[in-house]
PLY file of the C-alpha trace (Angstrom):
ply
format ascii 1.0
element vertex 260
property float x
property float y
property float z
element edge 259
property int vertex1
property int vertex2
end_header
33.00 -11.81 -25.17
29.38 -12.54 -24.17
26.69 -9.42 -23.54
26.44 -8.67 -20.05
22.57 -8.97 -19.66
23.04 -12.54 -21.83
25.73 -13.58 -19.21
23.62 -12.46 -16.30
20.76 -14.41 -17.53
22.71 -17.65 -18.27
24.14 -17.50 -14.82
20.09 -17.15 -13.48
19.44 -19.90 -15.42
21.89 -22.17 -14.64
21.20 -21.40 -10.79
17.39 -21.72 -10.92
17.55 -25.15 -13.57
20.93 -26.68 -12.69
23.32 -27.96 -15.53
23.57 -31.56 -17.11
25.93 -31.93 -14.61
23.64 -30.75 -11.45
25.63 -27.43 -11.22
23.73 -25.15 -9.00
25.11 -21.54 -8.00
24.77 -20.34 -4.27
20.95 -18.45 -3.59
22.84 -14.97 -2.65
24.62 -14.99 -6.09
21.59 -15.72 -7.89
19.63 -12.86 -5.95
22.68 -10.39 -6.79
22.50 -11.44 -10.47
18.54 -10.98 -10.45
19.23 -7.12 -8.54
21.79 -6.27 -11.38
19.43 -7.15 -14.01
16.76 -5.10 -12.41
18.46 -2.30 -11.98
20.08 -2.40 -15.55
16.32 -2.73 -17.03
15.28 0.51 -14.27
18.18 2.72 -16.04
16.99 1.63 -19.18
13.31 2.56 -18.46
14.49 5.67 -16.97
16.24 6.85 -20.07
13.77 5.17 -22.43
11.94 8.29 -24.53
8.65 6.22 -24.53
8.64 6.08 -21.05
9.23 9.99 -20.98
6.12 10.23 -23.79
3.82 8.14 -21.07
4.63 10.25 -18.47
4.11 13.60 -20.34
0.58 12.22 -21.28
-0.61 11.47 -17.83
0.78 14.85 -16.91
-0.56 16.74 -19.40
-4.25 15.14 -19.03
-3.99 15.48 -15.27
-3.95 19.15 -15.69
-6.40 19.39 -17.97
-8.86 17.12 -16.09
-8.24 19.26 -12.91
-9.02 22.64 -14.91
-11.75 21.62 -16.83
-13.12 18.27 -15.78
-13.19 14.63 -17.56
-16.26 15.74 -20.05
-14.92 18.85 -21.48
-11.31 17.61 -22.21
-10.71 15.79 -25.61
-7.71 13.28 -26.19
-6.71 15.60 -28.82
-5.89 18.44 -26.39
-4.28 16.23 -24.61
-2.19 14.92 -27.01
-1.33 18.76 -27.83
-0.47 19.42 -24.17
1.49 16.31 -24.19
3.39 17.10 -27.39
2.50 13.74 -28.87
-0.12 12.13 -31.35
-2.97 10.37 -30.83
-2.28 7.41 -31.56
0.38 6.97 -28.71
-2.27 8.03 -26.19
-4.21 4.73 -27.48
-1.05 2.92 -27.43
-1.21 3.73 -23.63
-4.67 3.76 -22.73
-7.55 2.24 -24.67
-10.50 5.10 -24.00
-10.10 8.45 -22.66
-12.14 6.78 -19.56
-9.14 4.68 -18.97
-6.61 7.33 -19.08
-8.76 9.14 -16.66
-8.69 5.87 -14.28
-4.88 5.42 -14.88
-4.24 9.26 -13.30
-6.55 8.49 -10.49
-4.13 5.30 -9.91
-0.85 7.04 -10.13
-1.99 9.83 -7.47
-2.99 6.65 -5.18
-0.05 4.46 -5.67
2.44 7.56 -5.12
0.55 8.57 -1.93
0.63 5.18 -0.57
4.06 4.48 -1.27
5.05 7.97 0.49
3.17 7.10 3.31
3.74 3.86 3.84
7.72 4.55 3.69
7.29 7.53 6.35
4.94 4.78 8.28
8.03 2.08 8.49
10.01 4.48 9.82
7.86 6.05 12.30
9.19 5.23 15.71
6.08 5.40 17.87
2.25 5.58 17.21
1.86 9.13 17.36
4.72 9.96 14.95
2.93 7.63 12.56
0.06 9.64 12.65
1.76 12.94 11.86
3.66 10.63 9.08
0.29 10.51 7.21
-0.43 13.91 7.35
3.14 14.72 6.00
2.98 12.62 3.00
-0.53 14.22 2.26
1.03 17.26 2.49
3.84 16.52 0.21
1.87 15.15 -2.49
-0.72 18.22 -2.46
1.54 20.94 -2.31
3.71 19.17 -4.84
0.47 19.24 -7.31
-1.73 21.75 -6.56
-4.20 21.19 -8.94
-4.83 17.67 -7.58
-7.63 19.14 -5.04
-9.93 20.18 -7.91
-9.58 16.90 -9.48
-10.62 15.07 -6.20
-13.38 17.52 -5.72
-14.75 17.23 -9.55
-14.76 13.69 -9.27
-16.57 13.34 -6.39
-19.15 16.07 -7.12
-19.87 14.84 -10.94
-19.07 11.23 -10.66
-19.84 10.30 -7.10
-16.51 8.84 -7.11
-17.39 6.47 -9.49
-13.93 6.57 -11.58
-12.09 5.82 -7.93
-14.12 2.97 -7.01
-11.49 0.32 -7.66
-8.63 2.48 -6.44
-10.67 3.45 -2.98
-10.96 0.05 -2.35
-6.83 -0.65 -2.90
-6.24 2.37 -1.02
-8.65 1.27 2.19
-7.33 -2.08 2.03
-3.52 -0.83 2.23
-2.68 2.55 3.82
-6.27 3.29 5.74
-6.46 -0.33 7.32
-2.35 0.60 8.24
-3.60 3.57 9.82
-6.63 2.23 11.25
-4.73 -0.58 12.97
-1.99 1.82 13.96
-4.50 3.84 16.30
-6.71 0.45 17.64
-3.03 -0.69 18.38
-2.58 2.36 20.36
-5.88 2.38 22.09
-4.71 -1.20 23.50
-1.42 -0.13 24.75
-2.95 2.75 26.62
-1.62 5.22 24.31
-4.63 6.52 22.64
-7.94 6.92 24.44
-10.71 4.20 23.89
-13.87 6.18 23.83
-13.54 7.02 20.05
-14.03 4.74 16.93
-10.69 4.00 15.49
-12.47 3.96 11.95
-13.53 7.53 12.72
-10.22 8.45 14.18
-8.55 7.47 10.98
-11.14 9.27 8.67
-10.70 12.73 10.79
-6.66 11.89 10.65
-6.77 11.52 6.56
-9.51 14.46 5.71
-7.77 17.36 7.38
-5.05 18.18 4.59
-7.61 17.22 1.39
-10.26 19.57 2.84
-7.51 22.15 3.70
-6.64 22.37 -0.09
-9.59 21.95 -1.50
-10.99 25.15 0.22
-7.78 27.15 0.27
-9.38 30.04 -1.39
-12.23 30.06 1.06
-10.32 29.76 4.45
-8.07 32.24 3.09
-10.43 35.07 2.97
-11.93 33.77 6.40
-8.61 34.32 8.14
-6.97 37.14 6.17
-9.66 39.14 4.48
-11.13 39.85 0.96
-8.54 38.90 -1.83
-6.32 36.86 0.46
-5.05 33.08 0.26
-2.81 31.04 2.34
0.52 31.13 0.96
2.74 27.83 0.99
4.21 28.52 4.05
1.18 28.75 6.18
-0.03 25.41 4.34
3.26 23.84 5.54
2.32 25.07 8.90
-1.10 24.04 8.86
-0.04 20.38 7.80
2.30 20.62 10.69
-0.69 21.30 12.81
-2.80 18.79 11.34
-0.56 15.98 12.71
-0.39 17.47 16.11
-4.22 17.90 16.17
-4.80 14.52 15.30
-2.67 13.24 18.02
-3.88 15.76 20.75
-7.30 14.42 19.86
-6.39 10.75 20.48
-4.39 11.16 23.67
-6.10 10.11 26.67
-7.41 13.05 28.73
-5.99 14.18 31.50
-7.43 14.64 34.86
-7.35 18.11 35.66
-8.18 17.23 39.72
-5.66 15.22 41.40
-7.01 12.66 43.60
-8.51 13.01 46.61
-6.01 12.15 49.88
-9.46 10.84 51.78
0 1
1 2
2 3
3 4
4 5
5 6
6 7
7 8
8 9
9 10
10 11
11 12
12 13
13 14
14 15
15 16
16 17
17 18
18 19
19 20
20 21
21 22
22 23
23 24
24 25
25 26
26 27
27 28
28 29
29 30
30 31
31 32
32 33
33 34
34 35
35 36
36 37
37 38
38 39
39 40
40 41
41 42
42 43
43 44
44 45
45 46
46 47
47 48
48 49
49 50
50 51
51 52
52 53
53 54
54 55
55 56
56 57
57 58
58 59
59 60
60 61
61 62
62 63
63 64
64 65
65 66
66 67
67 68
68 69
69 70
70 71
71 72
72 73
73 74
74 75
75 76
76 77
77 78
78 79
79 80
80 81
81 82
82 83
83 84
84 85
85 86
86 87
87 88
88 89
89 90
90 91
91 92
92 93
93 94
94 95
95 96
96 97
97 98
98 99
99 100
100 101
101 102
102 103
103 104
104 105
105 106
106 107
107 108
108 109
109 110
110 111
111 112
112 113
113 114
114 115
115 116
116 117
117 118
118 119
119 120
120 121
121 122
122 123
123 124
124 125
125 126
126 127
127 128
128 129
129 130
130 131
131 132
132 133
133 134
134 135
135 136
136 137
137 138
138 139
139 140
140 141
141 142
142 143
143 144
144 145
145 146
146 147
147 148
148 149
149 150
150 151
151 152
152 153
153 154
154 155
155 156
156 157
157 158
158 159
159 160
160 161
161 162
162 163
163 164
164 165
165 166
166 167
167 168
168 169
169 170
170 171
171 172
172 173
173 174
174 175
175 176
176 177
177 178
178 179
179 180
180 181
181 182
182 183
183 184
184 185
185 186
186 187
187 188
188 189
189 190
190 191
191 192
192 193
193 194
194 195
195 196
196 197
197 198
198 199
199 200
200 201
201 202
202 203
203 204
204 205
205 206
206 207
207 208
208 209
209 210
210 211
211 212
212 213
213 214
214 215
215 216
216 217
217 218
218 219
219 220
220 221
221 222
222 223
223 224
224 225
225 226
226 227
227 228
228 229
229 230
230 231
231 232
232 233
233 234
234 235
235 236
236 237
237 238
238 239
239 240
240 241
241 242
242 243
243 244
244 245
245 246
246 247
247 248
248 249
249 250
250 251
251 252
252 253
253 254
254 255
255 256
256 257
257 258
258 259
C-alpha cells in the first residue's frame, strides 16, 4: 500500500500533467489533495523540534535585545538563553544583524496578520478604526518588552534595521487604514477637513506611545511609584479606538438652522 503523502502527490501530478491516456482529475479534487498535503506539512512543522528551536532563538533574542539593545547582546548569550548551540543560530541567521531584522519582521508580520483579519471582519469604517487599535493592544500586551525594542531601534539606529519592514507595513496595513479613512470621507462618514494620512498616523500612534511611556504616564495620573495595570491599559486601548473615531466624525452643529 502506498504511503499517504506519495498517493496524494501522484493524484495531484496526474491531475496537473495528465496520464498517457489523457486522464485529468476534476479541479476540486486537485485542490482538496493540495489542501490535505498542506495541512500534513503544517502539522509536521508544528511538531518539528527544529521549528521549536527556531522560535526559541527568536524569543530569546527578542527579550535580550529589548532589555539591553542590539550592540550589548552577544550570540553566545542568545544561544544560552534559548538553550541551543551557537552553530544553530547561524544555521537560521547568517549574522546577529540578520537575526535582529528577523525579530522586527516577525513582530510586524504578526501585527499585520492580526489587524488584517480584524479589518476583514469589520462591519463599518468606524469599527475598522477600532479594529486596528485592538490588534495593536493585543500584540503589545502579549509582549510588554516590545516597546523597549521599538524605542531603542528608533533612538539608537533611526529605524535603520526596520526600513524594509516599515515599507512593507506601509504598503499593507497603513495604506489599507488610510484608504478606509479616505473612503469614509467620500461617503460622508468621516469629516473631510483632515488629511487621511495624518488621521491614519494619529490612529496607529496612540497605543505604541502609551506602552512606551506607560511608567511616566502612570506617575502623571496616579502619583509617585505608580503605574497603569493591565486592566487600565485595556481600558485605554478601548478609549484610543473611540477617540480616533470621534475625531474623524463630521462635526455636529450646535445651533439648529434658522427658521427665517
